[in-house]
VOTOR-180226 format. One record per residue (C-alpha): x, y, z. Coordinates in steps of 0.02 Angstrom, whole numbers, plus 50000, padded with zeros to 5 digits. Last residue first. Layout:
N
XYZ
...
//
This chain:
852
479305429352506
479785441552645
479385457652557
480925468552553
482055479052665
481405471252823
480605478952977
480595469753142
478795465753195
479215447353184
479255433153061
479125444652910
477535445452810
477025434852664
477365419152758
478025403252682
479695403452773
480775412552648
482645410252680
483645426152712
485365424752634
486865426852751
488515435052707
489915435152835
490895451352826
492495452952727
493345469552778
493355465052962
493915447552926
493415432852818
491715427952886
490935414352781
490035418052616
488315411252568
487765406252743
485925401752743
484735411852850
483165407952947
482175422453017
482375439053108
481625435653280
483095424853326
484405423453189
484095405653136
485515396153057
485815386352898
487545380652844
487885381152658
489525390652671
490305389452844
489805396653013
491285399153133
491295418053128
489495417353179
490025412253354
490465430353395
488595434353389
488135446553256
488245464353201
487155469053051
487255477352881
485705475452774
485675470852590
484235471652465
483875461852306
482335462252195
482275480752152
481415485751987
480385469551978
480355464551792
478635465151714
478905472751543
480345460551507
479075446351523
478195452051364
476405447251392
475355439851248
475425422351321
474855428851491
476055430851636
475505425251806
475935433851970
476585450051891
478135457751971
479385445551895
481105444351976
480315439552144
481025447752298
482645444352391
483425448052560
485275448752607
485985450452780
487795456452778
488685452452939
490005460553048
490485448153190
490585455353366
492315454453441
492325471553525
490915469653650
489195477453658
488305461353710
486905456353592
485055458453602
483405451853544
481835459753612
480165453953678
478695463953749
477975456953908
476415446853931
477145429353936
478725432454039
478035437054211
479095428254339
480435441454370
481545439554521
483175443554429
482505460254367
483925468454270
483915487154278
483745500754146
484495514154034
484135516653850
484905525453700
484515535053540
482645531753519
481935541353373
480665554253426
481045566153288
481985578253402
483085564153463
482625551653598
483405546053762
482395532953859
482585530754047
482095517554175
481625502654064
481495488054183
482265471754129
481645453654118
482705438354072
484165431753975
483785420553822
482645433553742
482665450353827
480995452753909
480245469953945
479625478954102
478985496654070
479465511454179
479915522054028
479045515853869
479625503753738
478955502453560
480365512353476
481605500753564
481025485853465
481305494153300
483015500253355
483575482253389
484555481053552
486405482353588
487075478353761
488105487053898
488065478954070
488755463053993
488175445253958
489065433953836
488195418353768
489255402553768
488725388653651
487925371553667
487585356053563
486335350453435
485775336153548
484975348753663
483585351453535
482205361353618
483125377753652
484305375753504
486095381853529
485925376053710
486635388653837
488285391253928
488465408254011
489975419553990
490085435454093
490855451254030
491235464654160
490465481254220
489455472554356
487525471954351
486305485254420
486445499454294
486045490454133
486505501753985
485575498853827
486405504853666
485235505953512
485535497853345
484835506753192
486395506953079
487065489953126
485485479353128
485605467253271
486155449153277
485685433753378
485985414953364
484965399353355
485535382653282
484505376353136
484065357553123
482305355953192
481475371653130
482365370452962
481435354352917
479695361352940
480265377652859
480565368652693
478765363052674
478225380952709
479435386652573
478545377252435
476815381652498
477355400052502
477975399452326
476185399252262
475945385252137
475155385151965
474845366551930
474495358951762
473285344151792
473905327951720
474285321251895
475945313151919
476175316952103
476165333852189
476835325552344
478345319752243
478825337952214
478625343652397
479515328752470
480975330552352
481185349252389
480975346052577
482375333152574
483505343952468
483365358852585
483005375652508
484135389152577
484325402552445
485825393252373
484785377452360
483455386752262
484685394652145
485645378552118
484055369352075
483555383351958
482025394352000
483195409951999
483105422852139
484515414252233
485645416652079
486375399752029
486185402751842
487165418751857
487275434751961
485585440951903
484945455251797
486575455451703
485875454951527
486565437651481
485935429851641
484165437051632
484085432551446
484635414651481
483155413051600
482005418551461
482685405651336
482725392251475
480875395151498
480425393351684
479745410751717
479195415251892
478035427351983
476855412752018
477555395252002
477255381951870
477215363051884
476905353651721
475575340751715
475905322251684
475835311151530
476355292851540
476925285751374
477215267251331
478645263351214
478355252751057
479805242950986
480385250250824
479815245850650
480355262550578
478585267850527
477845261250688
479105270850796
478835286650694
476945285250708
477075282650897
478035298750923
476905308350801
475365303250902
476265308251064
476675325150988
474895331751024
475065326851205
476795334751222
476135349551329
475445335951443
477215333251513
478145317251461
478605301551558
479235287651440
478905269951495
479795254551433
481485262451388
482605248951312
483945260251239
483385255851061
481615261751092
481935277851185
483315281851063
482185280650910
480665289250988
481765303651048
482825306350889
481395312050776
480495323850896
482155330250965
482695335250788
484065325350705
485685334550665
486615339750510
488435343850488
489175330150594
490975326750636
491305345350677
491515343350865
490695327250929
490515332051114
490205350751121
489535350750943
490315362950824
489005374650749
488755369950566
486895365850584
485855358250447
484165350550483
483395333550510
481655327150558
480535342050513
478655338350539
477525333150393
475865338950459
475735326450604
476185339450734
474715350250679
473455337250735
471895339750629
472805330350495
472695336550316
474575337150289
474715318850338
476335309650362
477845312350251
479215316050375
480295330750333
482175331850297
482865349550285
483615358350137
484595374550133
486165364750173
486055354850010
486895366549886
488325370550007
488645352050043
488715349450229
489115331150213
487495326150301
486555337550182
487395329050034
486775312050096
485055319550117
485055326749942
485565309949869
484235301049965
482885313449916
483285310849729
483175291949748
481555293449852
480665302949710
479915320249744
478115319549805
478255332249945
479355344249849
478005357349812
477565356849996
475765351950037
474535364650099
473695361850267
473485380850291
474435380350456
475745368950378
475885380250228
476165395550337
477505386750436
478365381050278
478235398750206
479095405950362
480445392550365
480985393050183
480455378450073
482015367950037
481215351150069
481965333650071
480755319250087
480195306050211
479005290950209
479445285350032
480115268650100
481855273450046
481725290150132
481135281850292
482595269850287
483825283750257
483155292650413
483315276350510
485165275050457
485445293150507
484705290450679
485855275750702
487355286350664
486765299950785
486525287050924
487885292151046
487355310151010
485765306251106
486885305051254
486955291251388
487085288951574
486525272051644
485915266851817
485515285051841
485905293152008
484705305752085
485235311852256
484475328752216
486235336652240
486935322952127
485635327751996
486185345752009
488005341651984
487635331451831
486585345851765
488055357151806
489255346951703
488035346551557
487765365551564
489615369051564
489905357251417
488785368851318
487205367051214
486195380451124
486895380350946
487385361950963
485565356450953
485355337350968
486135335251138
484715326551233
485775320951379
485105304151438
485015298851618
484285281351613
483375274651764
483165256051800
481875244551872
481355239552046
479555244452003
479425258252133
481275262552111
481105266051924
479435274651958
480215286652087
481715290251983
480655295551836
479575305751952
481105313952032
481875318951864
480255325851790
479795335451947
481545342351961
481475348151781
480115360551831
481195366351977
482605371551863
484055361851791
485415373151719
485455377851536
485625370951359
486175353651405
484475346051359
483825335151498
483235317351455
482635308251613
482295290151567
481215275851635
481565257251623
480355244651698
480915226351696
481115221851881
479235222951912
478295222351752
477455238351693
476245237351546
475535254651582
476325262751733
475295263551893
474675280251950
475735292552054
474575302152172
473885286652263
475565277752250
476405291952349
476015284452520
476955268552467
476025252752504
476775239652618
476755222452535
475245211852554
475485195852650
475795181252528
474515177252395
475445188852281
476935176952284
475805162652229
475145173252087
476935176652033
477335158152043
475835154151932
476425166951804
478195160251809
477545142451782
476595148751629
478135157951570
479185142251585
477895132251492
477915145051352
479785143851352
479665125051319
480855126251177
480545125150990
482075117850904
483345130650847
483505130850659
482125143950635
482795156450761
484585153850702
484135156950521
482945171650555
484225180250667
485655177250548
484715185150401
484105199650507
485855202650576
486545203150400
485185215250346
485485227750489
484705244550438
483405234750338
482545231050505
481745215850582
481325217250767
482405215350920
481465215251083
483055217551184
482725200951272
482555192651102
484205200551049
485095193951200
484345176551180
484955175851001
486655181651064
486715166851189
486095154351060
487305159650926
488775158751044
488205141751105
488595135550932
487735132550768
488835127550626
490235134150515
491405142150641
490855155550760
489495168450736
488555158150607
488255161250422
489725173050397
490235186250270
489265201050331
489025193350504
490385202850597
489935220350538
488095218050571
488445210250741
489515224850798
488215237250733
486835227750828
487765226250996
488085244651032
486285251051035
485535234151084
484795239251251
484215225251367
482815228551484
483735229651601
485455236351563
487235233651619
487085215351669
486195209451511
487485218651406
488935210851502
488235193151501
487875193851314
489635199951278
490325186351389
489385173351284
490095181351124
491905180351191
491655162451257
491215156651081
492775165551020
493795156851153
493105139951099
493545143850918
495375147450965
495485132351082
494795120150954
493785107151046
492225117551013
490595121551100
488865117951032
489565101650962
489805096051141
487925093251154
487395083251309
488635085851452
489725099951385
488195109151314
487215106351471
488625113451576
488835128651463
486925131751470
487005131251662
488355144251661
487395155051537
485795154451640
486675158451804
487075147851958
487685129951964
487185119952118
487675106152238
488405090052169
487355075152231
485685083452271
485835093852110
485155111352089
485375120951928
485155139451962
484185153551880
484715170951936
483755179252075
482315191752100
481735194952278
480005189152327
480425170752317
479035160352237
480205149252138
479795142751965
480225124751929
481205116951786
481375098251764
482775092251650
482265084451482
483585080251352
483355081451164
485035089951147
484355104551046
482925106651167
484105105551316
485235118951240
483715130251211
483155128451393
484865133151455
484795148751345
483055153751402
483275151651592
481875164451632
482285178951746
480735188251810
479785172551862
481285166951964
482115150551911
482515133651984
483225120751862
483185102951922
484425089051959
483825071552011
482935066252170
481555079052146
480735085452308
479635098052218
479865116752205
478175124752174
477375126552005
477185108451960
477905099451810
477335085551698
478445078051566
477915067151417
479335060951308
478865056851129
480225048151031
480685052550854
481905041050765
482915048650627
483905037250510
485755039050469
486105022650562
485465030650727
484895048650758
483965054150909
482605067450922
481675070751084
480015079151069
479195087951213
477435085551281
476665095751417
475535089351553
474445100251662
474385099751853
472765093451923
473425092152100
473115074252147
473105066351975
474575076951924
475535071852080
475395053652029
475935057951853
477375067351932
477945052352032
477815040951881
478815052651773
480125055351908
480435036751917
480505035451726
481655050651716
482775043751855
482935027351762
483345036351602
484695046051691
484385064151747
485555078351698
486725085651829
487595069051819
489435072951837
490065059651718
491385047551783
492835047251658
492605034951521
493505018451540
494785016651406
494425003151279
495704989551314
494484976151354
493254980351216
494694981551095
495344964851151
493634957051121
493594965050949
495324957450916
494764940550976
493194941650871
494314944350722
494444961050634
493984966950461
494754982350390
493494995650336
493214995150147
493785009350034
493305007849852
494435000749715
494545013149572
496435012649556
496765014649745
497175033549736
495485036849652
494545025849777
495465033949928
495065051549868
493235046649848
493215039050025
493975055250092
492585065150011
491285053950090
492045056350263
492055075550239
490195075050195
489845064650348
490725077650455
489705091950380
488105081950408
488325077650591
487865094750661
486315096450554
485815078450591
485855082050777
487195075750894
486665062351017
488305061551112
488535043751052
488215049950876
489565062950894
490755049850957
490405038850808
490685053650691
492395057050769
492845038650756
492425038450571
493445054250545
494945046450631
494795029950531
494605039450366
496105050650407
497175035450442
496585027550280
497075043250184
498835042650254
499015024150215
498385027150039
499655040950012
501085030350083
500685017149953
500004999950000
//
């Protein structure tokens, strides 16, 4: 025999053994076929090399066969996390008995085996119960919110049945394979790997390179599933499209666990057919159709029963906000995804706070996820400064998104969907000028370019994206219905030219999608289940759903809620920007501004802000709030946390000489808060010369007994006045035996000593003088002439220790937030007066402005 024949014969023997092992492992016909084809080709080579004599396997004697049997290596003991035939029969009888007793339904699965190149179909009937049973063999235990889809698919391909039961645990958990003999394996992909090794090795690979590629795709599925729930396919689909352009399967030339894991990922991400990803479509349809039908319906049925069983347990505690925040449509606990999409064109204001907090509330209520998405589709208005301050404001509000994205991350995807609409004849390029277009839309007149051919529109759109000078006058419009009673459906603009450099992408793009076009796309591909929008978008909701349907995108549910407005306030970013640009305020964090930073700087506490917003709920009614309700909520918190100090107005203070106490400073230890000893103590200094408020002194009479807060009662013996009756000074005596404190006049005071702290007390009024502006009003005509006033004061020596952001109460003046700490004689401490919900000041003391 020639060397060539010997070599071919060796290959034939090896290939035959490989096929035999595959059959022993119950490989499917599809898996076997490539190997059989190779075997036939080897036989043809042999026949040609052997002068037309076909290959015949060498015959062996009985003795040799006996020897082979004896010398055949004993297989390694198999870790049986899959039931044996005996166990299956025993389990079958047990479950049939339980079925009769409990009425559980039976399901039938088909096991396919292959022997002697013929298929034999065997029906295996399995019955399962909802609650965990005492099964002797292994079983899959899964939570209703996390189905073991990939494991299930591997079992279906292998023709093996392993019982699966749904747990009734309240907390979600990963599926796990439980075996009385070997413990457990946790995670759908880990279980699938075990089943593949045990029952279908062909789903993996003996080649280390191919095996690593399979692991790579499985790891990708795990990462995406971990990072987002529901799954978002924004990054996965382009990667798949590029990889599958010249491939039938992800790895190698046959179906592997890589295909099953990515198929599961796409199904979890609600992937639907799209011309944007033709290679993915082809692969998806092939793998879906070539994978045997699994018992996923049965798993879902079990999950439903388990969920009902869980509901039968003691009712969970209800949240007090659930009455004002209705249930979300189609919401499933653990799968809800909301999004807060601020535009980085200004700082967050109190209206945004409602949107952000409601989205966070619903994500937490349903144990879902919150996406923070920067809607950066208009580079003319957007700045990095705004984005950074939005992040800062969200941190202040204790709002942390599970995922942070940008609409600009999806610009390429938006372009592909725009091309798809053009190709379908659902969008066209239009160079009608803006004023005429607006007039035509109002008159329901079609553009002269509405019926231009898709090919022409496509060329113009591509030129627009490049910034071609002849194309930049065009915009892309949706072709919907110019006769619609809903104005937003009259061919809205989807894309427009803008050569302003983008704060993230620079000059990469020359045209940008509108918010109305990008929003339904990005909501869908990022996995948003419920989009919260104010009622002002009601008309646009029809357009939102039309676009998703036209592009074949997954539908997103919408919850509409009413905006929150405040009297004497504008919330328009355009108008707020005008105040900043024209120097009417210090900046976006000015205490008169309704921005988060403005409110916090004025003394609003985060806790009270959140409580106030959530208490308003998600009602559809547009609310016009008085600021007093807002600040009243805040005062409830300040009452308990603010230490008490005293200060007197510098230019109206009056010296009071006490004639019956020593001419020396005495330090007395008192609580900083009369009813909160846990806040600590401070020393108050008493002296025979003290300063009083001029306003208080004007009300005193000679011979009267008055009460100095935190000290005691004093007799007023002499009052010195000027020609106009203004009190210049007082003399009096301390009354240590006084018992009458309820009917006396009260006054704050401070020892007239050298180390008093100079302070600047700042009060604010509304920027807008008119409570509610009408649509025809020009807000610039209603600007309050004076909305900031400053008062010089002398304060307790302890005020030099107060830091920025600390809130104190200056007794009988109000609550104040430190905006600038004491920095020396020439740098007084600056304190902003915090409104307390009252129109008038807290006491009879005069103030420079209305206390509001």
